[in-house]
C-alpha positions, 0 to 999 in steps of 0.5 A: 636108432631101434624103432617098433611097429604093432606087435606082440609087445604092445605098442599102439598108435593113436591120437591123443593124451593117454588116461585110465579108461573111467576117465572121460572128456567134457560131452563124453559119457562113462562107458558103462561097465568100465568101473574106476576113479574120475581122479585125473593124473597128478603131474609128471615129474622125473623118475629117480630111483626106484619106482614104489610101485609097478607100472600099469602103463607108458605112453608117449605124450603129446606136447606142443613144445616137443622139448624136455620130459616131453620127448621121453616116455611117461610112466604110470603106476598101479597106484596112479603115480606119474613120471617121465623117464630120463634117457628113454626116448618117445621116438624109440621101442619101449617094452614093458614086462608083463608085471610091470616091473622091468622095462627095455629100450634103446640107450646108446647102440643096443638095448637096456634092461631097466629094473623098475623096482631098483632103478638099476639099468643094465646094457644087453648084448641082444641086437634084435628089434620087437624085444618080448619079455617071457612070461616070468621076466626072467628072459628077453627075445628079440630078432633071433637072440634070447638073454637070460636076464639073470645071467647075461648069456645069450642063445640063438633061436633058428627063427625070428621070436614072436611069443612067450608060452610057459614052455619057451619062446614061439617062432614061426613060419609061414609056408603055401599049404600043398594040399589044399585048393586055393591061395591057402598058407599054413604056418609053422609054429616051433616051441624052442627052451630059452637056451635054443633048443627045439621042443616042439613043432606045430601047425596052423591055418594061415587065416588062424595064425596071421593076428593069432596068440597063443596062451601061456600053456600053449594048448589054446589060440585066439583069433576075432572073428568080424563082420564087415559092412560099408561103414565099419567092421565089428568083432562078432566074437573070440575065436578059441582054436577054432572050437569055441567062440565067445561073444564079448559083452561091451558097452555100447559102441565098442569094439575088440580091434586087436588081441595083444596077450594073454594075461591068463588061460581065460583071460585076454588083454585086448585093444578096444575102439569106441565111440568119438574115436576112443581107443581103449585097453582091457582084459576080457574074462573068457568065460563070461565075456565081460571086461574085467576093472582095470582098463586104461583109455587111450588119448595119446601118440602111443600106449605100452600096456604093463600090468592091468590088475 
Protein backbone atom coordinates (compact mmCIF):
# COMPACT_ATOMS: atom_id res chain seq x y z
CA UNK A 1 0.00 0.00 0.00
CA UNK A 2 1.31 3.43 -0.86
CA UNK A 3 0.74 6.19 1.68
CA UNK A 4 1.59 9.82 1.60
CA UNK A 5 2.58 12.47 4.14
CA UNK A 6 2.69 16.20 3.69
CA UNK A 7 4.44 17.07 0.40
CA UNK A 8 4.36 19.36 -2.59
CA UNK A 9 1.48 17.29 -3.79
CA UNK A 10 -0.55 18.87 -1.29
CA UNK A 11 -2.00 16.39 1.22
CA UNK A 12 -2.87 18.09 4.52
CA UNK A 13 -4.18 16.49 7.71
CA UNK A 14 -6.90 18.30 9.69
CA UNK A 15 -9.96 17.48 11.75
CA UNK A 16 -13.57 17.67 10.38
CA UNK A 17 -15.40 17.79 6.89
CA UNK A 18 -14.30 19.80 3.83
CA UNK A 19 -16.40 22.78 2.75
CA UNK A 20 -15.95 25.88 0.60
CA UNK A 21 -14.01 28.64 2.42
CA UNK A 22 -16.99 30.95 2.45
CA UNK A 23 -19.25 28.44 4.23
CA UNK A 24 -19.56 28.75 7.97
CA UNK A 25 -20.81 26.80 10.92
CA UNK A 26 -23.31 28.38 13.32
CA UNK A 27 -21.41 30.68 15.66
CA UNK A 28 -18.44 31.14 13.33
CA UNK A 29 -18.40 34.51 11.51
CA UNK A 30 -17.83 34.74 7.78
CA UNK A 31 -14.12 35.43 7.23
CA UNK A 32 -13.90 38.96 5.86
CA UNK A 33 -12.19 39.07 2.48
CA UNK A 34 -12.98 35.43 1.71
CA UNK A 35 -15.89 35.76 -0.77
CA UNK A 36 -18.11 32.98 -1.96
CA UNK A 37 -21.47 31.28 -1.79
CA UNK A 38 -23.40 30.11 1.24
CA UNK A 39 -24.89 27.15 -0.66
CA UNK A 40 -24.04 23.76 0.85
CA UNK A 41 -22.61 20.91 -1.18
CA UNK A 42 -25.03 18.38 -2.65
CA UNK A 43 -24.85 14.77 -1.41
CA UNK A 44 -22.00 12.77 -2.95
CA UNK A 45 -22.91 10.27 -5.64
CA UNK A 46 -20.70 7.70 -7.34
CA UNK A 47 -18.67 9.08 -10.23
CA UNK A 48 -19.34 6.85 -13.21
CA UNK A 49 -17.57 7.90 -16.37
CA UNK A 50 -16.36 11.45 -17.07
CA UNK A 51 -16.65 14.35 -14.64
CA UNK A 52 -18.51 17.27 -16.28
CA UNK A 53 -16.05 19.84 -14.86
CA UNK A 54 -12.49 19.95 -13.47
CA UNK A 55 -11.98 19.03 -9.83
CA UNK A 56 -11.48 21.84 -7.37
CA UNK A 57 -10.43 19.63 -4.48
CA UNK A 58 -10.63 16.08 -3.14
CA UNK A 59 -11.08 15.12 0.49
CA UNK A 60 -11.26 12.19 2.86
CA UNK A 61 -14.70 12.20 4.47
CA UNK A 62 -15.29 11.63 8.16
CA UNK A 63 -18.10 9.14 8.63
CA UNK A 64 -19.22 7.25 11.75
CA UNK A 65 -19.85 3.95 9.91
CA UNK A 66 -16.49 3.85 8.05
CA UNK A 67 -17.92 1.79 5.22
CA UNK A 68 -18.99 2.05 1.59
CA UNK A 69 -18.54 5.46 -0.05
CA UNK A 70 -17.06 6.82 3.19
CA UNK A 71 -13.92 4.77 2.50
CA UNK A 72 -13.32 6.43 -0.89
CA UNK A 73 -11.90 9.80 -1.85
CA UNK A 74 -14.59 12.42 -2.49
CA UNK A 75 -14.31 14.97 -5.31
CA UNK A 76 -15.77 18.48 -5.54
CA UNK A 77 -15.86 20.11 -8.98
CA UNK A 78 -15.33 23.75 -9.89
CA UNK A 79 -19.12 23.91 -10.33
CA UNK A 80 -19.86 22.60 -6.82
CA UNK A 81 -20.84 19.04 -7.76
CA UNK A 82 -19.70 16.25 -5.43
CA UNK A 83 -18.91 12.57 -6.08
CA UNK A 84 -17.13 9.67 -4.42
CA UNK A 85 -14.59 7.85 -6.55
CA UNK A 86 -14.83 4.04 -6.65
CA UNK A 87 -11.47 2.30 -6.39
CA UNK A 88 -9.72 5.32 -4.82
CA UNK A 89 -9.29 4.28 -1.18
CA UNK A 90 -9.26 7.21 1.23
CA UNK A 91 -6.47 5.41 3.12
CA UNK A 92 -4.04 5.83 0.22
CA UNK A 93 -2.24 8.53 -1.73
CA UNK A 94 -4.38 10.73 -3.96
CA UNK A 95 -2.87 13.44 -6.18
CA UNK A 96 -4.61 15.89 -8.52
CA UNK A 97 -3.06 17.70 -11.46
CA UNK A 98 -2.98 21.48 -11.06
CA UNK A 99 -5.82 21.91 -13.56
CA UNK A 100 -8.00 19.35 -11.77
CA UNK A 101 -8.47 17.11 -14.83
CA UNK A 102 -6.29 14.13 -13.84
CA UNK A 103 -5.63 12.12 -10.71
CA UNK A 104 -3.27 9.37 -9.69
CA UNK A 105 -3.74 6.90 -6.83
CA UNK A 106 -2.83 3.29 -5.93
CA UNK A 107 -4.82 0.41 -7.31
CA UNK A 108 -3.60 -3.15 -7.03
CA UNK A 109 0.21 -3.25 -6.93
CA UNK A 110 0.90 0.16 -8.45
CA UNK A 111 -0.36 3.59 -9.38
CA UNK A 112 -3.03 4.35 -11.95
CA UNK A 113 -3.69 7.48 -13.99
CA UNK A 114 -7.35 8.53 -13.95
CA UNK A 115 -8.36 10.99 -16.66
CA UNK A 116 -11.32 12.58 -14.92
CA UNK A 117 -12.55 14.29 -18.09
CA UNK A 118 -12.87 11.01 -20.02
CA UNK A 119 -13.22 8.47 -17.21
CA UNK A 120 -10.31 6.42 -18.59
CA UNK A 121 -8.10 4.66 -16.00
CA UNK A 122 -4.60 3.55 -17.07
CA UNK A 123 -2.08 1.51 -15.01
CA UNK A 124 1.32 3.21 -14.60
CA UNK A 125 4.78 1.66 -14.48
CA UNK A 126 6.28 4.10 -11.97
CA UNK A 127 6.67 2.61 -8.49
CA UNK A 128 7.87 5.51 -6.33
CA UNK A 129 5.91 7.32 -3.65
CA UNK A 130 5.04 11.04 -3.49
CA UNK A 131 3.86 11.37 -7.13
CA UNK A 132 3.93 14.89 -8.62
CA UNK A 133 2.30 16.01 -11.87
CA UNK A 134 4.28 18.28 -14.18
CA UNK A 135 2.91 21.79 -14.71
CA UNK A 136 1.31 20.83 -18.03
CA UNK A 137 0.06 17.48 -16.69
CA UNK A 138 1.90 15.44 -19.32
CA UNK A 139 4.47 13.85 -16.98
CA UNK A 140 4.30 12.27 -13.54
CA UNK A 141 7.36 12.06 -11.29
CA UNK A 142 7.37 9.50 -8.47
CA UNK A 143 10.50 8.86 -6.46
CA UNK A 144 13.39 8.48 -8.90
CA UNK A 145 11.22 7.89 -11.96
CA UNK A 146 9.31 10.04 -14.46
CA UNK A 147 6.48 8.66 -16.61
CA UNK A 148 5.51 10.26 -19.92
CA UNK A 149 1.73 9.99 -19.66
CA UNK A 150 1.29 10.40 -23.41
CA UNK A 151 3.63 7.58 -24.46
CA UNK A 152 3.85 5.45 -21.32
CA UNK A 153 7.67 5.59 -21.30
CA UNK A 154 9.45 5.75 -17.94
CA UNK A 155 12.81 7.46 -17.35
CA UNK A 156 15.17 7.32 -14.35
CA UNK A 157 16.32 10.36 -12.37
CA UNK A 158 19.58 10.84 -10.46
CA UNK A 159 17.67 11.83 -7.33
CA UNK A 160 14.23 11.86 -5.75
CA UNK A 161 11.79 14.21 -7.49
CA UNK A 162 10.81 17.22 -5.38
CA UNK A 163 8.96 19.57 -7.72
CA UNK A 164 8.50 20.68 -11.33
CA UNK A 165 9.36 23.88 -13.16
CA UNK A 166 8.55 24.79 -16.75
CA UNK A 167 12.02 23.52 -17.72
CA UNK A 168 11.85 20.13 -16.03
CA UNK A 169 11.80 18.17 -12.81
CA UNK A 170 13.69 19.27 -9.68
CA UNK A 171 15.70 16.90 -7.48
CA UNK A 172 17.60 18.03 -4.40
CA UNK A 173 20.42 16.92 -2.10
CA UNK A 174 21.21 18.43 1.31
CA UNK A 175 24.90 18.62 2.30
CA UNK A 176 26.91 20.39 5.06
CA UNK A 177 28.44 23.74 4.10
CA UNK A 178 32.16 23.34 4.86
CA UNK A 179 32.85 27.03 4.16
CA UNK A 180 30.47 28.52 6.74
CA UNK A 181 30.97 28.40 10.53
CA UNK A 182 28.36 26.52 12.52
CA UNK A 183 25.96 23.79 11.51
CA UNK A 184 24.84 25.17 8.17
CA UNK A 185 23.57 23.08 5.28
CA UNK A 186 23.43 23.79 1.57
CA UNK A 187 20.83 22.28 -0.73
CA UNK A 188 21.94 21.36 -4.24
CA UNK A 189 19.07 21.54 -6.73
CA UNK A 190 19.27 19.77 -10.08
CA UNK A 191 16.92 20.54 -12.96
CA UNK A 192 16.49 17.58 -15.31
CA UNK A 193 14.44 17.05 -18.44
CA UNK A 194 11.55 14.57 -18.19
CA UNK A 195 13.90 12.12 -19.97
CA UNK A 196 16.39 12.38 -17.10
CA UNK A 197 19.01 14.60 -18.79
CA UNK A 198 20.59 17.10 -16.40
CA UNK A 199 19.98 20.69 -17.56
CA UNK A 200 21.32 22.83 -14.72
CA UNK A 201 22.31 22.90 -11.06
CA UNK A 202 22.13 25.57 -8.37
CA UNK A 203 22.28 25.88 -4.58
CA UNK A 204 20.34 27.49 -1.75
CA UNK A 205 21.16 27.82 1.97
CA UNK A 206 19.57 25.07 4.02
CA UNK A 207 17.46 27.52 6.03
CA UNK A 208 15.78 28.61 2.78
CA UNK A 209 15.31 25.18 1.25
CA UNK A 210 13.70 23.25 4.11
CA UNK A 211 10.19 24.48 3.26
CA UNK A 212 10.84 26.71 0.25
CA UNK A 213 9.09 26.30 -3.10
CA UNK A 214 10.46 27.10 -6.56
CA UNK A 215 8.36 29.12 -9.02
CA UNK A 216 7.34 27.68 -12.42
CA UNK A 217 10.23 29.50 -14.12
CA UNK A 218 12.68 28.19 -11.52
CA UNK A 219 13.92 31.77 -10.99
CA UNK A 220 12.11 32.56 -7.72
CA UNK A 221 12.17 30.81 -4.36
CA UNK A 222 9.40 31.40 -1.80
CA UNK A 223 9.73 30.78 1.93
CA UNK A 224 7.93 31.99 5.06
CA UNK A 225 9.30 34.18 7.83
CA UNK A 226 7.67 33.62 11.21
CA UNK A 227 7.30 35.27 14.59
CA UNK A 228 7.33 32.80 17.49
CA UNK A 229 5.75 33.69 20.86
CA UNK A 230 5.00 31.50 23.90
CA UNK A 231 1.42 31.08 22.65
CA UNK A 232 1.58 31.14 18.84
CA UNK A 233 3.57 30.98 15.62
CA UNK A 234 2.58 33.65 13.10
CA UNK A 235 3.79 34.17 9.54
CA UNK A 236 4.96 37.76 9.18
CA UNK A 237 5.93 37.72 5.50
CA UNK A 238 6.52 35.67 2.38
CA UNK A 239 10.19 35.96 1.42
CA UNK A 240 10.87 35.83 -2.32
CA UNK A 241 14.43 34.77 -3.19
CA UNK A 242 15.74 36.70 -0.14
CA UNK A 243 15.20 39.89 -2.12
CA UNK A 244 11.58 40.86 -1.48
CA UNK A 245 9.25 40.41 1.48
CA UNK A 246 5.49 40.31 0.87
CA UNK A 247 3.23 40.98 3.85
CA UNK A 248 0.12 38.74 3.72
CA UNK A 249 -3.06 40.85 3.99
CA UNK A 250 -5.42 38.27 5.46
CA UNK A 251 -8.57 38.56 7.59
CA UNK A 252 -7.92 39.01 11.31
CA UNK A 253 -6.91 35.80 13.05
CA UNK A 254 -5.66 34.02 9.90
CA UNK A 255 -2.02 33.16 9.22
CA UNK A 256 -0.18 31.18 6.52
CA UNK A 257 1.23 27.86 7.73
CA UNK A 258 2.48 26.28 4.49
CA UNK A 259 3.29 27.23 0.91
CA UNK A 260 1.86 24.44 -1.23
CA UNK A 261 2.79 25.56 -4.75
CA UNK A 262 3.08 28.49 -7.11
CA UNK A 263 0.10 28.96 -9.44
CA UNK A 264 1.96 31.53 -11.57
CA UNK A 265 5.01 33.75 -11.19
CA UNK A 266 3.04 36.16 -8.95
CA UNK A 267 0.64 33.85 -7.09
CA UNK A 268 1.03 31.18 -4.40
CA UNK A 269 -1.35 28.49 -3.18
CA UNK A 270 -1.08 28.42 0.60
CA UNK A 271 -2.54 26.68 3.63
CA UNK A 272 -3.99 28.95 6.33
CA UNK A 273 -4.83 28.53 9.99
CA UNK A 274 -7.58 30.66 11.47
CA UNK A 275 -9.81 31.19 14.50
CA UNK A 276 -11.30 28.16 16.28
CA UNK A 277 -8.71 25.88 14.61
CA UNK A 278 -10.15 26.52 11.16
CA UNK A 279 -7.95 25.47 8.22
CA UNK A 280 -8.27 26.91 4.73
CA UNK A 281 -6.54 27.05 1.35
CA UNK A 282 -6.32 30.12 -0.83
CA UNK A 283 -4.23 31.72 -3.57
CA UNK A 284 -2.28 34.81 -2.50
CA UNK A 285 -1.47 37.55 -5.00
CA UNK A 286 2.18 38.50 -4.37
CA UNK A 287 1.70 41.95 -5.91
CA UNK A 288 -0.78 42.89 -3.17
CA UNK A 289 -0.43 40.22 -0.48
CA UNK A 290 -4.19 39.66 -0.63
CA UNK A 291 -6.06 36.34 -1.08
CA UNK A 292 -7.85 35.85 -4.38
CA UNK A 293 -11.46 34.63 -4.60
CA UNK A 294 -12.05 30.90 -4.76
CA UNK A 295 -10.41 29.49 -1.63
CA UNK A 296 -11.81 26.54 0.32
CA UNK A 297 -12.09 25.86 4.03
CA UNK A 298 -11.22 22.41 5.30
CA UNK A 299 -13.07 20.60 8.03
CA UNK A 300 -12.10 17.13 6.98
CA UNK A 301 -9.55 14.41 7.59
CA UNK A 302 -7.34 15.51 4.67
CA UNK A 303 -7.63 17.56 1.52
CA UNK A 304 -5.92 17.59 -1.88
CA UNK A 305 -6.20 20.78 -3.91
CA UNK A 306 -6.77 20.76 -7.66
CA UNK A 307 -7.97 23.81 -9.56
CA UNK A 308 -8.62 26.94 -7.48
CA UNK A 309 -9.64 29.58 -10.02
